[in-house]
N, CA, C and O atoms as CSV, one atom per row, in Angstrom:
chain,resi,resn,atom,element,x,y,z
A,1,MET,N,N,0.847,-1.189,0.000
A,1,MET,CA,C,0.000,0.000,0.000
A,1,MET,C,C,0.886,1.244,0.000
A,1,MET,O,O,1.787,1.350,0.832
A,2,PRO,N,N,0.649,2.198,-0.924
A,2,PRO,CA,C,1.499,3.375,-0.984
A,2,PRO,C,C,1.357,4.260,0.247
A,2,PRO,O,O,0.284,4.362,0.842
A,3,GLU,N,N,2.461,4.892,0.610
A,3,GLU,CA,C,2.476,5.808,1.736
A,3,GLU,C,C,1.744,7.086,1.347
A,3,GLU,O,O,1.926,7.591,0.240
A,4,SER,N,N,0.924,7.607,2.239
A,4,SER,CA,C,0.190,8.828,1.920
A,4,SER,C,C,-0.190,9.557,3.199
A,4,SER,O,O,0.092,9.103,4.308
A,5,LEU,N,N,-0.834,10.690,3.013
A,5,LEU,CA,C,-1.357,11.453,4.140
A,5,LEU,C,C,-2.558,10.723,4.726
A,5,LEU,O,O,-3.139,9.863,4.064
A,6,PRO,N,N,-2.944,11.056,5.975
A,6,PRO,CA,C,-4.096,10.405,6.604
A,6,PRO,C,C,-5.377,10.614,5.793
A,6,PRO,O,O,-5.499,11.606,5.075
A,7,PRO,N,N,-6.332,9.685,5.905
A,7,PRO,CA,C,-7.608,9.836,5.191
A,7,PRO,C,C,-8.263,11.170,5.535
A,7,PRO,O,O,-8.280,11.588,6.692
A,8,GLY,N,N,-8.789,11.814,4.537
A,8,GLY,CA,C,-9.471,13.083,4.740
A,8,GLY,C,C,-8.565,14.301,4.753
A,8,GLY,O,O,-9.059,15.428,4.704
A,9,ALA,N,N,-7.251,14.109,4.817
A,9,ALA,CA,C,-6.329,15.243,4.899
A,9,ALA,C,C,-6.402,16.107,3.647
A,9,ALA,O,O,-6.416,17.335,3.744
A,10,LYS,N,N,-6.449,15.482,2.474
A,10,LYS,CA,C,-6.507,16.255,1.229
A,10,LYS,C,C,-7.780,17.086,1.159
A,10,LYS,O,O,-7.750,18.230,0.705
A,11,THR,N,N,-8.895,16.521,1.605
A,11,THR,CA,C,-10.156,17.257,1.606
A,11,THR,C,C,-10.081,18.421,2.582
A,11,THR,O,O,-10.523,19.525,2.263
A,12,LEU,N,N,-9.534,18.191,3.752
A,12,LEU,CA,C,-9.390,19.251,4.748
A,12,LEU,C,C,-8.514,20.383,4.202
A,12,LEU,O,O,-8.851,21.555,4.368
A,13,PHE,N,N,-7.393,20.044,3.551
A,13,PHE,CA,C,-6.509,21.060,2.973
A,13,PHE,C,C,-7.234,21.863,1.901
A,13,PHE,O,O,-7.067,23.079,1.809
A,14,LYS,N,N,-8.041,21.181,1.089
A,14,LYS,CA,C,-8.767,21.855,0.011
A,14,LYS,C,C,-9.791,22.844,0.587
A,14,LYS,O,O,-9.902,23.971,0.104
A,15,VAL,N,N,-10.537,22.425,1.617
A,15,VAL,CA,C,-11.528,23.296,2.250
A,15,VAL,C,C,-10.828,24.490,2.902
A,15,VAL,O,O,-11.283,25.627,2.781
A,16,HIS,N,N,-9.720,24.221,3.591
A,16,HIS,CA,C,-8.965,25.286,4.245
A,16,HIS,C,C,-8.477,26.301,3.212
A,16,HIS,O,O,-8.612,27.509,3.406
A,17,LYS,N,N,-7.909,25.802,2.116
A,17,LYS,CA,C,-7.396,26.672,1.057
A,17,LYS,C,C,-8.507,27.540,0.475
A,17,LYS,O,O,-8.305,28.738,0.275
A,18,LEU,N,N,-9.667,26.967,0.203
A,18,LEU,CA,C,-10.778,27.723,-0.365
A,18,LEU,C,C,-11.301,28.775,0.612
A,18,LEU,O,O,-11.569,29.909,0.214
A,19,ALA,N,N,-11.447,28.410,1.887
A,19,ALA,CA,C,-11.920,29.369,2.886
A,19,ALA,C,C,-10.934,30.527,3.019
A,19,ALA,O,O,-11.337,31.688,3.093
A,20,TYR,N,N,-9.654,30.208,3.047
A,20,TYR,CA,C,-8.601,31.229,3.161
A,20,TYR,C,C,-8.654,32.169,1.959
A,20,TYR,O,O,-8.700,33.390,2.108
A,21,LYS,N,N,-8.646,31.579,0.774
A,21,LYS,CA,C,-8.597,32.362,-0.464
A,21,LYS,C,C,-9.828,33.249,-0.628
A,21,LYS,O,O,-9.700,34.445,-0.891
A,22,TYR,N,N,-11.013,32.672,-0.474
A,22,TYR,CA,C,-12.233,33.407,-0.756
A,22,TYR,C,C,-12.690,34.327,0.370
A,22,TYR,O,O,-13.575,35.157,0.166
A,23,SER,N,N,-12.100,34.190,1.549
A,23,SER,CA,C,-12.391,35.146,2.625
A,23,SER,C,C,-11.388,36.292,2.610
A,23,SER,O,O,-11.452,37.186,3.454
A,24,GLY,N,N,-10.462,36.270,1.656
A,24,GLY,CA,C,-9.440,37.307,1.600
A,24,GLY,C,C,-8.452,37.220,2.741
A,24,GLY,O,O,-7.812,38.213,3.089
A,25,GLY,N,N,-8.319,36.041,3.329
A,25,GLY,CA,C,-7.381,35.838,4.424
A,25,GLY,C,C,-7.970,36.045,5.805
A,25,GLY,O,O,-7.258,35.931,6.802
A,26,LEU,N,N,-9.258,36.347,5.880
A,26,LEU,CA,C,-9.898,36.530,7.187
A,26,LEU,C,C,-10.104,35.199,7.907
A,26,LEU,O,O,-10.082,35.142,9.137
A,27,ILE,N,N,-10.303,34.132,7.139
A,27,ILE,CA,C,-10.469,32.786,7.699
A,27,ILE,C,C,-9.261,31.955,7.289
A,27,ILE,O,O,-8.867,31.959,6.123
A,28,GLY,N,N,-8.677,31.250,8.239
A,28,GLY,CA,C,-7.617,30.306,7.915
A,28,GLY,C,C,-6.198,30.762,8.172
A,28,GLY,O,O,-5.275,29.951,8.103
A,29,HIS,N,N,-5.994,32.051,8.470
A,29,HIS,CA,C,-4.629,32.515,8.719
A,29,HIS,C,C,-4.096,31.958,10.037
A,29,HIS,O,O,-2.954,31.505,10.108
A,30,TYR,N,N,-4.925,31.993,11.077
A,30,TYR,CA,C,-4.508,31.449,12.372
A,30,TYR,C,C,-5.111,30.064,12.562
A,30,TYR,O,O,-6.330,29.893,12.558
A,31,LEU,N,N,-4.220,29.067,12.729
A,31,LEU,CA,C,-4.694,27.715,13.042
A,31,LEU,C,C,-4.904,27.585,14.541
A,31,LEU,O,O,-5.856,26.949,14.994
A,32,THR,N,N,-4.001,28.199,15.310
A,32,THR,CA,C,-4.109,28.346,16.763
A,32,THR,C,C,-3.571,29.753,17.057
A,32,THR,O,O,-3.080,30.412,16.140
A,33,PRO,N,N,-3.648,30.229,18.296
A,33,PRO,CA,C,-3.112,31.567,18.569
A,33,PRO,C,C,-1.622,31.720,18.214
A,33,PRO,O,O,-1.169,32.829,17.931
A,34,SER,N,N,-0.866,30.626,18.226
A,34,SER,CA,C,0.571,30.734,17.936
A,34,SER,C,C,0.991,30.100,16.608
A,34,SER,O,O,2.151,30.223,16.212
A,35,VAL,N,N,0.081,29.433,15.920
A,35,VAL,CA,C,0.418,28.777,14.651
A,35,VAL,C,C,-0.354,29.454,13.530
A,35,VAL,O,O,-1.585,29.452,13.503
A,36,LYS,N,N,0.419,30.042,12.589
A,36,LYS,CA,C,-0.191,30.742,11.466
A,36,LYS,C,C,0.054,29.982,10.166
A,36,LYS,O,O,1.031,29.248,10.019
A,37,CYS,N,N,-0.860,30.185,9.243
A,37,CYS,CA,C,-0.825,29.498,7.958
A,37,CYS,C,C,-0.828,30.539,6.839
A,37,CYS,O,O,-1.473,31.582,6.950
A,38,LEU,N,N,-0.107,30.246,5.773
A,38,LEU,CA,C,-0.112,31.092,4.585
A,38,LEU,C,C,-0.571,30.275,3.392
A,38,LEU,O,O,-0.686,29.051,3.464
A,39,LEU,N,N,-0.827,30.959,2.308
A,39,LEU,CA,C,-1.090,30.298,1.034
A,39,LEU,C,C,0.117,30.542,0.145
A,39,LEU,O,O,0.446,31.685,-0.171
A,40,LEU,N,N,0.772,29.466,-0.254
A,40,LEU,CA,C,1.935,29.526,-1.137
A,40,LEU,C,C,1.480,29.189,-2.549
A,40,LEU,O,O,0.913,28.123,-2.788
A,41,THR,N,N,1.729,30.101,-3.484
A,41,THR,CA,C,1.408,29.853,-4.880
A,41,THR,C,C,2.700,29.601,-5.637
A,41,THR,O,O,3.574,30.465,-5.715
A,42,THR,N,N,2.803,28.404,-6.193
A,42,THR,CA,C,3.968,28.011,-6.986
A,42,THR,C,C,3.519,27.759,-8.422
A,42,THR,O,O,2.326,27.691,-8.719
A,43,THR,N,N,4.500,27.623,-9.297
A,43,THR,CA,C,4.246,27.235,-10.675
A,43,THR,C,C,4.614,25.769,-10.800
A,43,THR,O,O,5.720,25.375,-10.430
A,44,GLY,N,N,3.701,24.953,-11.316
A,44,GLY,CA,C,3.933,23.513,-11.442
A,44,GLY,C,C,5.213,23.205,-12.198
A,44,GLY,O,O,5.447,23.749,-13.277
A,45,ALA,N,N,6.040,22.338,-11.638
A,45,ALA,CA,C,7.330,21.992,-12.246
A,45,ALA,C,C,7.148,21.377,-13.627
A,45,ALA,O,O,7.924,21.664,-14.539
A,46,LYS,N,N,6.143,20.545,-13.791
A,46,LYS,CA,C,5.884,19.886,-15.080
A,46,LYS,C,C,4.770,20.571,-15.854
A,46,LYS,O,O,4.887,20.774,-17.063
A,47,SER,N,N,3.689,20.931,-15.168
A,47,SER,CA,C,2.503,21.452,-15.848
A,47,SER,C,C,2.610,22.933,-16.193
A,47,SER,O,O,2.005,23.398,-17.159
A,48,GLY,N,N,3.382,23.672,-15.398
A,48,GLY,CA,C,3.438,25.115,-15.578
A,48,GLY,C,C,2.215,25.830,-15.032
A,48,GLY,O,O,2.098,27.048,-15.170
A,49,LYS,N,N,1.298,25.087,-14.412
A,49,LYS,CA,C,0.058,25.661,-13.874
A,49,LYS,C,C,0.277,26.192,-12.457
A,49,LYS,O,O,1.163,25.737,-11.733
A,50,GLU,N,N,-0.547,27.159,-12.084
A,50,GLU,CA,C,-0.509,27.721,-10.743
A,50,GLU,C,C,-1.001,26.673,-9.745
A,50,GLU,O,O,-2.022,26.023,-9.967
A,51,ARG,N,N,-0.265,26.518,-8.649
A,51,ARG,CA,C,-0.631,25.577,-7.582
A,51,ARG,C,C,-0.609,26.323,-6.255
A,51,ARG,O,O,0.340,27.051,-5.962
A,52,ILE,N,N,-1.657,26.141,-5.452
A,52,ILE,CA,C,-1.753,26.835,-4.163
A,52,ILE,C,C,-1.743,25.811,-3.036
A,52,ILE,O,O,-2.490,24.833,-3.059
A,53,SER,N,N,-0.880,26.054,-2.048
A,53,SER,CA,C,-0.752,25.155,-0.901
A,53,SER,C,C,-0.866,25.932,0.400
A,53,SER,O,O,-0.158,26.923,0.576
A,54,PRO,N,N,-1.745,25.511,1.331
A,54,PRO,CA,C,-1.778,26.121,2.659
A,54,PRO,C,C,-0.674,25.500,3.515
A,54,PRO,O,O,-0.576,24.278,3.615
A,55,LEU,N,N,0.151,26.342,4.127
A,55,LEU,CA,C,1.304,25.853,4.884
A,55,LEU,C,C,1.516,26.647,6.168
A,55,LEU,O,O,1.316,27.861,6.200
A,56,VAL,N,N,1.922,25.952,7.220
A,56,VAL,CA,C,2.345,26.605,8.452
A,56,VAL,C,C,3.644,27.346,8.141
A,56,VAL,O,O,4.486,26.852,7.391
A,57,TYR,N,N,3.799,28.533,8.723
A,57,TYR,CA,C,5.025,29.288,8.477
A,57,TYR,C,C,5.546,29.938,9.744
A,57,TYR,O,O,4.844,30.078,10.745
A,58,GLY,N,N,6.800,30.325,9.654
A,58,GLY,CA,C,7.450,31.097,10.703
A,58,GLY,C,C,8.180,32.254,10.048
A,58,GLY,O,O,8.229,32.361,8.823
A,59,ARG,N,N,8.739,33.107,10.867
A,59,ARG,CA,C,9.479,34.268,10.351
A,59,ARG,C,C,10.912,34.236,10.865
A,59,ARG,O,O,11.198,33.763,11.965
A,60,ASP,N,N,11.791,34.753,10.033
A,60,ASP,CA,C,13.180,34.968,10.406
A,60,ASP,C,C,13.550,36.330,9.824
A,60,ASP,O,O,14.013,36.431,8.688
A,61,GLY,N,N,13.338,37.363,10.614
A,61,GLY,CA,C,13.488,38.719,10.095
A,61,GLY,C,C,12.429,38.968,9.033
A,61,GLY,O,O,11.240,38.764,9.276
A,62,LYS,N,N,12.865,39.415,7.842
A,62,LYS,CA,C,11.934,39.662,6.739
A,62,LYS,C,C,11.597,38.383,5.967
A,62,LYS,O,O,10.695,38.379,5.129
A,63,ASN,N,N,12.313,37.315,6.248
A,63,ASN,CA,C,12.117,36.056,5.525
A,63,ASN,C,C,11.003,35.219,6.154
A,63,ASN,O,O,10.709,35.322,7.345
A,64,ILE,N,N,10.402,34.395,5.313
A,64,ILE,CA,C,9.378,33.443,5.743
A,64,ILE,C,C,10.002,32.053,5.699
A,64,ILE,O,O,10.737,31.731,4.766
A,65,ILE,N,N,9.712,31.231,6.701
A,65,ILE,CA,C,10.286,29.887,6.791
A,65,ILE,C,C,9.171,28.851,6.656
A,65,ILE,O,O,8.125,28.947,7.298
A,66,LEU,N,N,9.427,27.856,5.799
A,66,LEU,CA,C,8.503,26.746,5.581
A,66,LEU,C,C,9.230,25.434,5.792
A,66,LEU,O,O,10.443,25.347,5.598
A,67,ILE,N,N,8.488,24.418,6.189
A,67,ILE,CA,C,9.034,23.077,6.370
A,67,ILE,C,C,8.343,22.147,5.371
A,67,ILE,O,O,7.116,22.040,5.361
A,68,ALA,N,N,9.130,21.478,4.535
A,68,ALA,CA,C,8.595,20.577,3.500
A,68,ALA,C,C,8.410,19.173,4.074
A,68,ALA,O,O,9.034,18.217,3.614
A,69,SER,N,N,7.550,19.063,5.079
A,69,SER,CA,C,7.419,17.806,5.823
A,69,SER,C,C,6.481,16.801,5.182
A,69,SER,O,O,6.770,15.604,5.180
A,70,GLN,N,N,5.370,17.261,4.640
A,70,GLN,CA,C,4.319,16.397,4.101
A,70,GLN,C,C,3.973,15.277,5.083
A,70,GLN,O,O,3.789,14.123,4.697
A,71,GLY,N,N,3.890,15.650,6.359
A,71,GLY,CA,C,3.490,14.695,7.384
A,71,GLY,C,C,4.489,13.583,7.635
A,71,GLY,O,O,4.148,12.581,8.265
A,72,GLY,N,N,5.717,13.736,7.157
A,72,GLY,CA,C,6.745,12.730,7.389
A,72,GLY,C,C,6.733,11.571,6.411
A,72,GLY,O,O,7.388,10.559,6.658
A,73,VAL,N,N,5.995,11.690,5.289
A,73,VAL,CA,C,6.041,10.626,4.283
A,73,VAL,C,C,7.417,10.637,3.610
A,73,VAL,O,O,8.184,11.584,3.788
A,74,SER,N,N,7.730,9.603,2.848
A,74,SER,CA,C,9.083,9.429,2.315
A,74,SER,C,C,9.449,10.373,1.173
A,74,SER,O,O,10.627,10.498,0.836
A,75,LYS,N,N,8.466,11.037,0.574
A,75,LYS,CA,C,8.737,11.951,-0.541
A,75,LYS,C,C,8.478,13.397,-0.130
A,75,LYS,O,O,7.614,13.682,0.699
A,76,ASN,N,N,9.242,14.291,-0.726
A,76,ASN,CA,C,8.988,15.712,-0.507
A,76,ASN,C,C,7.652,16.092,-1.142
A,76,ASN,O,O,7.225,15.457,-2.107
A,77,PRO,N,N,6.989,17.121,-0.612
A,77,PRO,CA,C,5.686,17.522,-1.149
A,77,PRO,C,C,5.804,18.113,-2.554
A,77,PRO,O,O,6.859,18.631,-2.919
A,78,PRO,N,N,4.741,18.041,-3.335
A,78,PRO,CA,C,4.768,18.595,-4.691
A,78,PRO,C,C,5.160,20.075,-4.732
A,78,PRO,O,O,5.882,20.497,-5.636
A,79,TRP,N,N,4.692,20.865,-3.763
A,79,TRP,CA,C,5.025,22.294,-3.776
A,79,TRP,C,C,6.530,22.516,-3.687
A,79,TRP,O,O,7.049,23.485,-4.240
A,80,TYR,N,N,7.233,21.624,-2.995
A,80,TYR,CA,C,8.693,21.732,-2.872
A,80,TYR,C,C,9.351,21.540,-4.239
A,80,TYR,O,O,10.242,22.304,-4.612
A,81,HIS,N,N,8.921,20.533,-4.978
A,81,HIS,CA,C,9.468,20.292,-6.320
A,81,HIS,C,C,9.153,21.469,-7.247
A,81,HIS,O,O,9.972,21.843,-8.086
A,82,ASN,N,N,7.970,22.042,-7.087
A,82,ASN,CA,C,7.595,23.190,-7.902
A,82,ASN,C,C,8.528,24.372,-7.660
A,82,ASN,O,O,8.980,25.007,-8.613
A,83,LEU,N,N,8.821,24.674,-6.397
A,83,LEU,CA,C,9.663,25.845,-6.141
A,83,LEU,C,C,11.122,25.589,-6.481
A,83,LEU,O,O,11.867,26.540,-6.716
A,84,LEU,N,N,11.553,24.334,-6.515
A,84,LEU,CA,C,12.909,24.060,-7.005
A,84,LEU,C,C,13.008,24.401,-8.486
A,84,LEU,O,O,14.016,24.943,-8.940
A,85,ALA,N,N,11.957,24.081,-9.234
A,85,ALA,CA,C,11.938,24.364,-10.670
A,85,ALA,C,C,11.671,25.846,-10.954
A,85,ALA,O,O,12.208,26.413,-11.906
A,86,HIS,N,N,10.840,26.461,-10.118
A,86,HIS,CA,C,10.434,27.861,-10.303
A,86,HIS,C,C,10.471,28.548,-8.933
A,86,HIS,O,O,9.454,28.578,-8.240
A,87,PRO,N,N,11.622,29.098,-8.530
A,87,PRO,CA,C,11.743,29.641,-7.171
A,87,PRO,C,C,11.006,30.956,-6.908
A,87,PRO,O,O,10.912,31.387,-5.758
A,88,GLU,N,N,10.488,31.591,-7.940
A,88,GLU,CA,C,9.709,32.815,-7.713
A,88,GLU,C,C,8.286,32.405,-7.353
A,88,GLU,O,O,7.615,31.724,-8.128
A,89,VAL,N,N,7.828,32.824,-6.167
A,89,VAL,CA,C,6.530,32.396,-5.641
A,89,VAL,C,C,5.719,33.592,-5.164
A,89,VAL,O,O,6.244,34.686,-4.959
A,90,HIS,N,N,4.429,33.351,-4.994
A,90,HIS,CA,C,3.521,34.343,-4.420
A,90,HIS,C,C,3.048,33.806,-3.071
A,90,HIS,O,O,2.764,32.617,-2.927
A,91,VAL,N,N,2.970,34.702,-2.087
A,91,VAL,CA,C,2.566,34.304,-0.742
A,91,VAL,C,C,1.440,35.208,-0.264
A,91,VAL,O,O,1.506,36.430,-0.398
A,92,GLN,N,N,0.401,34.586,0.297
A,92,GLN,CA,C,-0.647,35.330,0.985
A,92,GLN,C,C,-0.576,34.963,2.450
A,92,GLN,O,O,-0.693,33.793,2.816
A,93,MET,N,N,-0.381,35.983,3.299
A,93,MET,CA,C,-0.368,35.799,4.754
A,93,MET,C,C,-1.476,36.666,5.311
A,93,MET,O,O,-1.325,37.882,5.426
A,94,GLY,N,N,-2.594,36.041,5.659
A,94,GLY,CA,C,-3.761,36.819,6.065
A,94,GLY,C,C,-4.222,37.629,4.863
A,94,GLY,O,O,-4.507,37.075,3.801
A,95,ARG,N,N,-4.292,38.938,5.037
A,95,ARG,CA,C,-4.745,39.803,3.945
A,95,ARG,C,C,-3.581,40.378,3.137
A,95,ARG,O,O,-3.798,41.097,2.161
A,96,SER,N,N,-2.360,40.068,3.536
A,96,SER,CA,C,-1.163,40.592,2.890
A,96,SER,C,C,-0.681,39.654,1.773
A,96,SER,O,O,-0.726,38.432,1.914
A,97,HIS,N,N,-0.227,40.238,0.675
A,97,HIS,CA,C,0.292,39.475,-0.464
A,97,HIS,C,C,1.721,39.925,-0.753
A,97,HIS,O,O,2.024,41.116,-0.684
A,98,SER,N,N,2.608,38.964,-1.079
A,98,SER,CA,C,4.007,39.283,-1.378
A,98,SER,C,C,4.547,38.365,-2.458
A,98,SER,O,O,4.154,37.204,-2.568
A,99,GLU,N,N,5.456,38.910,-3.251
A,99,GLU,CA,C,6.232,38.112,-4.204
A,99,GLU,C,C,7.543,37.784,-3.508
A,99,GLU,O,O,8.171,38.652,-2.902
A,100,MET,N,N,7.952,36.516,-3.602
A,100,MET,CA,C,9.148,36.093,-2.879
A,100,MET,C,C,9.978,35.134,-3.732
A,100,MET,O,O,9.508,34.593,-4.733
A,101,HIS,N,N,11.222,34.944,-3.303
A,101,HIS,CA,C,12.140,34.022,-3.950
A,101,HIS,C,C,12.477,32.923,-2.945
A,101,HIS,O,O,12.824,33.206,-1.799
A,102,ALA,N,N,12.373,31.675,-3.380
A,102,ALA,CA,C,12.607,30.531,-2.490
A,102,ALA,C,C,14.023,29.991,-2.643
A,102,ALA,O,O,14.585,29.953,-3.737
A,103,ARG,N,N,14.573,29.580,-1.518
A,103,ARG,CA,C,15.848,28.861,-1.501
A,103,ARG,C,C,15.805,27.850,-0.358
A,103,ARG,O,O,14.974,27.954,0.544
A,104,ILE,N,N,16.697,26.886,-0.405
A,104,ILE,CA,C,16.736,25.830,0.612
A,104,ILE,C,C,17.826,26.146,1.620
A,104,ILE,O,O,18.967,26.414,1.244
A,105,ALA,N,N,17.478,26.114,2.897
A,105,ALA,CA,C,18.458,26.356,3.959
A,105,ALA,C,C,19.356,25.133,4.118
A,105,ALA,O,O,18.901,23.997,3.981
A,106,THR,N,N,20.630,25.374,4.406
A,106,THR,CA,C,21.587,24.290,4.624
A,106,THR,C,C,22.435,24.595,5.860
A,106,THR,O,O,22.428,25.711,6.380
A,107,GLY,N,N,23.155,23.587,6.309
A,107,GLY,CA,C,24.132,23.759,7.385
A,107,GLY,C,C,23.556,24.336,8.660
A,107,GLY,O,O,22.474,23.955,9.106
A,108,ARG,N,N,24.307,25.270,9.241
A,108,ARG,CA,C,23.907,25.880,10.512
A,108,ARG,C,C,22.590,26.647,10.398
A,108,ARG,O,O,21.768,26.645,11.314
A,109,GLU,N,N,22.412,27.301,9.253
A,109,GLU,CA,C,21.158,28.032,9.063
A,109,GLU,C,C,19.979,27.071,9.135
A,109,GLU,O,O,18.984,27.364,9.798
A,110,ARG,N,N,20.078,25.915,8.454
A,110,ARG,CA,C,18.992,24.939,8.484
A,110,ARG,C,C,18.723,24.479,9.912
A,110,ARG,O,O,17.570,24.413,10.339
A,111,THR,N,N,19.782,24.162,10.649
A,111,THR,CA,C,19.648,23.697,12.028
A,111,THR,C,C,18.935,24.739,12.881
A,111,THR,O,O,18.020,24.406,13.635
A,112,ARG,N,N,19.343,25.983,12.767
A,112,ARG,CA,C,18.743,27.074,13.547
A,112,ARG,C,C,17.270,27.266,13.184
A,112,ARG,O,O,16.416,27.390,14.062
A,113,LEU,N,N,16.985,27.287,11.890
A,113,LEU,CA,C,15.603,27.503,11.453
A,113,LEU,C,C,14.706,26.314,11.787
A,113,LEU,O,O,13.541,26.490,12.142
A,114,TRP,N,N,15.251,25.107,11.673
A,114,TRP,CA,C,14.477,23.911,12.043
A,114,TRP,C,C,14.040,24.014,13.508
A,114,TRP,O,O,12.876,23.784,13.836
A,115,LYS,N,N,14.986,24.361,14.376
A,115,LYS,CA,C,14.663,24.480,15.808
A,115,LYS,C,C,13.594,25.534,16.050
A,115,LYS,O,O,12.701,25.333,16.873
A,116,SER,N,N,13.677,26.651,15.345
A,116,SER,CA,C,12.672,27.707,15.540
A,116,SER,C,C,11.301,27.252,15.058
A,116,SER,O,O,10.287,27.609,15.658
A,117,MET,N,N,11.253,26.472,13.987
A,117,MET,CA,C,9.970,25.976,13.481
A,117,MET,C,C,9.385,24.889,14.379
A,117,MET,O,O,8.165,24.798,14.519
A,118,VAL,N,N,10.228,24.075,14.982
A,118,VAL,CA,C,9.747,23.051,15.925
A,118,VAL,C,C,9.109,23.722,17.143
A,118,VAL,O,O,8.173,23.178,17.730
A,119,LYS,N,N,9.613,24.903,17.527
A,119,LYS,CA,C,8.996,25.645,18.636
A,119,LYS,C,C,7.588,26.113,18.251
A,119,LYS,O,O,6.699,26.189,19.099
A,120,ILE,N,N,7.396,26.423,16.973
A,120,ILE,CA,C,6.080,26.855,16.499
A,120,ILE,C,C,5.135,25.662,16.391
A,120,ILE,O,O,3.981,25.728,16.816
A,121,TYR,N,N,5.642,24.568,15.812
A,121,TYR,CA,C,4.819,23.365,15.633
A,121,TYR,C,C,5.667,22.134,15.943
A,121,TYR,O,O,6.465,21.697,15.113
A,122,GLY,N,N,5.491,21.584,17.129
A,122,GLY,CA,C,6.284,20.459,17.602
A,122,GLY,C,C,6.118,19.178,16.803
A,122,GLY,O,O,6.955,18.280,16.898
A,123,GLY,N,N,5.049,19.078,16.014
A,123,GLY,CA,C,4.814,17.884,15.201
A,123,GLY,C,C,5.911,17.613,14.188
A,123,GLY,O,O,6.060,16.480,13.731
A,124,TYR,N,N,6.686,18.636,13.827
A,124,TYR,CA,C,7.761,18.424,12.853
A,124,TYR,C,C,8.781,17.402,13.336
A,124,TYR,O,O,9.321,16.640,12.533
A,125,GLU,N,N,9.051,17.376,14.637
A,125,GLU,CA,C,10.005,16.384,15.166
A,125,GLU,C,C,9.506,14.963,14.915
A,125,GLU,O,O,10.285,14.094,14.523
A,126,GLY,N,N,8.215,14.720,15.139
A,126,GLY,CA,C,7.638,13.401,14.890
A,126,GLY,C,C,7.683,13.050,13.411
A,126,GLY,O,O,7.934,11.900,13.053
A,127,TYR,N,N,7.442,14.031,12.550
A,127,TYR,CA,C,7.514,13.792,11.108
A,127,TYR,C,C,8.925,13.377,10.709
A,127,TYR,O,O,9.097,12.477,9.886
A,128,GLN,N,N,9.942,14.030,11.289
A,128,GLN,CA,C,11.317,13.688,10.947
A,128,GLN,C,C,11.648,12.270,11.397
A,128,GLN,O,O,12.376,11.554,10.710
A,129,ARG,N,N,11.114,11.860,12.555
A,129,ARG,CA,C,11.368,10.493,13.040
A,129,ARG,C,C,10.717,9.444,12.146
A,129,ARG,O,O,11.208,8.319,12.052
A,130,LYS,N,N,9.605,9.807,11.482
A,130,LYS,CA,C,8.883,8.864,10.627
A,130,LYS,C,C,9.585,8.563,9.306
A,130,LYS,O,O,9.289,7.553,8.667
A,131,THR,N,N,10.507,9.423,8.892
A,131,THR,CA,C,11.088,9.289,7.559
A,131,THR,C,C,12.602,9.228,7.604
A,131,THR,O,O,13.220,9.701,8.558
A,132,THR,N,N,13.199,8.649,6.579
A,132,THR,CA,C,14.655,8.616,6.476
A,132,THR,C,C,15.196,9.831,5.728
A,132,THR,O,O,16.393,10.109,5.788
A,133,ARG,N,N,14.321,10.562,5.019
A,133,ARG,CA,C,14.796,11.756,4.309
A,133,ARG,C,C,15.002,12.895,5.304
A,133,ARG,O,O,14.335,12.959,6.337
A,134,THR,N,N,15.912,13.773,4.990
A,134,THR,CA,C,16.068,14.987,5.778
A,134,THR,C,C,15.014,15.966,5.270
A,134,THR,O,O,15.030,16.354,4.102
A,135,ILE,N,N,14.114,16.354,6.138
A,135,ILE,CA,C,13.032,17.242,5.734
A,135,ILE,C,C,13.608,18.628,5.420
A,135,ILE,O,O,14.274,19.230,6.262
A,136,PRO,N,N,13.350,19.130,4.213
A,136,PRO,CA,C,13.898,20.428,3.829
A,136,PRO,C,C,13.284,21.608,4.590
A,136,PRO,O,O,12.101,21.612,4.933
A,137,VAL,N,N,14.124,22.592,4.835
A,137,VAL,CA,C,13.704,23.871,5.389
A,137,VAL,C,C,13.832,24.885,4.259
A,137,VAL,O,O,14.904,25.042,3.674
A,138,VAL,N,N,12.737,25.570,3.956
A,138,VAL,CA,C,12.696,26.509,2.841
A,138,VAL,C,C,12.660,27.936,3.379
A,138,VAL,O,O,11.919,28.249,4.311
A,139,VAL,N,N,13.473,28.787,2.771
A,139,VAL,CA,C,13.513,30.200,3.115
A,139,VAL,C,C,12.911,30.979,1.950
A,139,VAL,O,O,13.346,30.840,0.808
A,140,LEU,N,N,11.911,31.794,2.249
A,140,LEU,CA,C,11.330,32.678,1.244
A,140,LEU,C,C,11.823,34.087,1.545
A,140,LEU,O,O,11.605,34.625,2.631
A,141,GLU,N,N,12.495,34.670,0.554
A,141,GLU,CA,C,13.054,36.014,0.704
A,141,GLU,C,C,12.243,36.997,-0.130
A,141,GLU,O,O,11.903,36.696,-1.274
A,142,PRO,N,N,11.924,38.178,0.427
A,142,PRO,CA,C,11.180,39.176,-0.339
A,142,PRO,C,C,11.945,39.565,-1.619
A,142,PRO,O,O,13.168,39.699,-1.604
A,143,THR,N,N,11.212,39.740,-2.708
A,143,THR,CA,C,11.871,40.174,-3.936
A,143,THR,C,C,11.895,41.686,-4.036
A,143,THR,O,O,12.646,42.244,-4.836
A,144,LYS,N,N,11.070,42.364,-3.220
A,144,LYS,CA,C,11.057,43.833,-3.180
A,144,LYS,C,C,11.353,44.280,-1.758
A,144,LYS,O,O,10.869,43.675,-0.801
A,145,PRO,N,N,12.149,45.340,-1.613
A,145,PRO,CA,C,12.481,45.811,-0.247
A,145,PRO,C,C,11.274,46.359,0.484
A,145,PRO,O,O,11.391,46.789,1.632
């Protein structure tokens, strides 16, 4: 049986994404008082089509931090492959919209950012234990000052 997200997860993500998008960010930005979610718009690596993913995020100065965990399954999420092919992305955080450039954190930076994201959402540690892959840490940098 192929490894996948829990039953109903895809439907929940789709409903969350639609509520977030069509409420203009009024619904769906805060998952809990300390955990916030954004909408990441990437360009499909193969299709070239716009793809929107709701993701938990953190901040590091002006940069936005994402974790490509996909619940600890053995493959990186599709949005991660999309931003590797097309690193220019659009981000909606609540009612705010930004154009950003994605890169992958490595070394000490990755370690530091991983720890900060685990403080925001402790489930990432369990996801890392579930998989043999090193879960990527993505840094989104503003393209405009």
